[in-house]
N, C-alpha and C positions, 0 to 999 in steps of 0.2 A: 505494500499499498504505500511503500514512501514515494514522496513526490506527486503523487496524484490528490485528489480532493476524495472524500468519502462518496458524493454519487458517481464518480468515474470508478470508483473500485466497485460499489454495487452493481452499476451499469453492467459490468464484464459478465456479472453469472444472470443476467436476465436474457430469457431465451430472445434469440433474433427474429424480427419479422420479414419473411421474403416473400416474393411474389410466389412462390410454390407454397403457400399456407393460406391462400388469400381464397377461401372460402367464400362462396357468391352469397348475399343476401336473397332470400325467397323473392322481396319486391323486385329485386335488379332482374333477378333470372324472370321470373313472369313477365317482364316488362320486354325485354329482350324477344323470349319465349315467342311472345303475340307477335312482338314485330316479325317475327322470321314465318309466324303460319300466313298472314296476311300478304307479304312482301313477295313470297315464293309460290303462295296457294299451295301448303303442307299442311296435313292434321298433325297435331302435335300429337298423339298415339305413338307416330313413328319417332319421335325423338329417344332419345338414349344419352345417357350420361355414364362414361366409362371412367371419370377421373374422380376417385374419391379415396380415402384413405384407406390402403390395403389394395386397391384395384390394380388390375394389370390391363392397360388397354392394349396390348399386344395379344392377348389369350381372350380377348371380348367377343363375344359372337353378334356382328354387325350387321347379321342375314335382315334385310327389309328396314334397317335403322339408318338414321340422319344424328350424326353427332351434333347435339346443340349444346355445351359446355364449356367450361371457365378449365385449362389444362395449366400443367406446369410451367410458368413461362420459359425456366431455365431448360427446359426442352423441347420448346416450340419445334424446332429446324427437324429435331429427329421426328416427332409427333407426324407434322406435316408432308414428310418424307414418305413415311408409313400409309399415310390414308392417300396421299395422292398416286404412290405407286400400285396401291388395289383397290382405287378408284372407290375410297368409300366417300360418302357425302358428308362434309362437315361444316357448321359455322360456328369457329371458336373466338373467344375473348382474346385481346392481344395484348401486349404492351407499345404504347402508341409513339413512342421516341424512337422504337427500334422497329417498325412495321414494316420498312421499306428495307429489311435485310434481305438476303440470298434467299432465306426462308421461304418467302412469300413469292417468288418469281412465278411460281408455278399454280398460282390461286389470284384471288381478287381479293384488294383489301382493302378494308373499308375505315379511313382515318375519324373518327368522332371527336377522340382526345379528350375524352370527360375524365376527371379525376373521380375516381369511383373510390368509396369508404368499403373495404372489405371486413367480415364478419371478427379479423383480427384486429382491426384496428388500420391494417396497414391503409392508404390512399396511395394508388397508384393510376396514370391516366392510361385509359383505355379503349381500346380501339378495336375493330375484329377482322378476320379473316375467312376467307370460306369459296368453295368451290361449285356455288349453288347458281351463281352466274353464268351469264354467257362466258365461254371460256377466254374468250379474245379480249373482254376487259380486265385490266390487270388494276386500275385504280377508280373507286367510284365515289361519290359524297352518298349523306342518307341523312338527310334532314331531320326527317320524322325520327328514326331511330336515335339520333342526337338529341330530339328534343325529349322523347322517352327516356331515356339514359339518364338526363338531369334530373328529369321530373320524381322517376324512381329512387335515385340514389339523394337527390333531398328529403324526401320522405322517408328513406330508410334513417338518416340519419336522425334526423327527427322523432322517429320512433325510438330510437336509443336514447336521445338526451331527455331529460325531466327540465322541463320549465321551471325557473324558480319564479315565484311573482317579483315584481318590479315595485320599490315605494321608493319616494322620495320623501325626506327629512327636512325640517326646519332648519337652519345655521346652527341651531343652540343645542342639536343634537350630533354626536360622534359616533360612528360606526367603523368597525373593525375595517370593513372594505374599503370605506374611504382612506383610513391610514395606509392601507397596505398600498393606493397608489400613490400616497406620496412618497414611500419608501421606494416603489420602484422606480418615481421619478428622480430620486437622488435627493431629496428636498429633507432635510430636517426640521422635527416639528416634535411638539412636546405638549403635553395635558398634567396640570400637576393633580395630584389627590384633593388639594385643596379650593379646586377650582371645577370639581367635577362628582355627578354623584349617579352611579349603576342602575339603570334601568331596563328589565325586560321587555316592556313595550311602553308605547305614549297611551296616556287615558283613551285617546280617540280610537285607540287599536284596540285596547282591552274590549269596549265596547261590542266590535265585529270580532272578537273573539283571534286578531292576528297579533302579531309581536314581531319585535323585531330582531332578524335572523343573527343569533348570535348573542344578544343582547347589546346596549349601545350605553352612552353617556350622555348624560344632560349637561352642558357646561356653561361657563360665566360669560356674560357679552364679550370681555376682555379675549377669552380663549376663543369665542366663535369667530371674533375680527381677525383672530389671529389665523384661524384654520382655513377662513374665505380668501385670506389674503394667502396661504400656502395653495389654498386651489389654483387659482388664479396663477402664480409661478409655475404650477404642474399644467395646466392646459396651455402656457406657453410654450415651457419644454417640450412638451408631445408636439404640437403644431411645428416646432421646429425640427422635432425629429423627425417625422413624417415627409417633411420637404427635403430634409437631408438625405432621407431613405429612398425618396421619389428622383432625387438629383442623380445617385449613385446606382437606381435600377436604370435610368435612363441610359445612363453613361456603358453600363454592360451589356445594353442591349442592342447599342448602337451596332450596327448588321457593319461587317467586313464585307465587301462586294468582289464577289469573284470572277474573272472573265473565262468567256470558252476558249479552248485552244484549235489550232488549224485542224486539229485532228478531231474532235468532237464537231467540231462545225461541219465537217464532211462526211459524220457519221450522221446528222440530222439533214443533210443534202439526201443522204441514201434512204432515210426513211420518208422525207418527203415524198419521193417517188413511190410510196407500197399504196 
């Protein structure tokens, strides 16, 4: 542990999230499956999912079946070769950023690039590959699929996230969440015992059986004035930080423009003749 923080030490022992552990939330799979049914005129009864813990896609019986599944991304090239060589029909989830790798050369790539949150919490920019389209189509868009995937992903995330009620308090109430934000912004602030009184809820909240989450403190006018000043400073620092981050992002995204070589121009000339 020498030379590392406690958090770094603990992190070493946590199971790593990989794209091979990205089990698909039911909402997302159903949305994609419904699109495949409509787009290609296929009955969902023909779908199969050979990629499950302990499963073996190479010995799976594909008779009369179409694979609509989310395979391990690390062996996607091998899986595609296996299916294409055996003329097994498929519609597979795929990593968006490496969609144009050599593995997809003999099927159709459908880039949608939705950042999907999978069951293990991993977020992966996701697209698709298939051999259900015309064999001459190398790449195609699918705007309705994009909208469906994004909508299903948003709904799936919302389903897993418990929404806490949002309350606004008078300036004479200090909450832990408020002071947390000051610490995060690097602002020194303190409240003395002599100018504060702990309360579980305001009288107005008690009438509605509500409470301050984690309790809070009633504070003197002078402490409230200091807190208000600290909040203004926090807002100003956060605004400056957002502007700085935006400038850095714009700098990183400034594209380097590449030019075609004479050899590549000649290839395009030949493609134009076809």
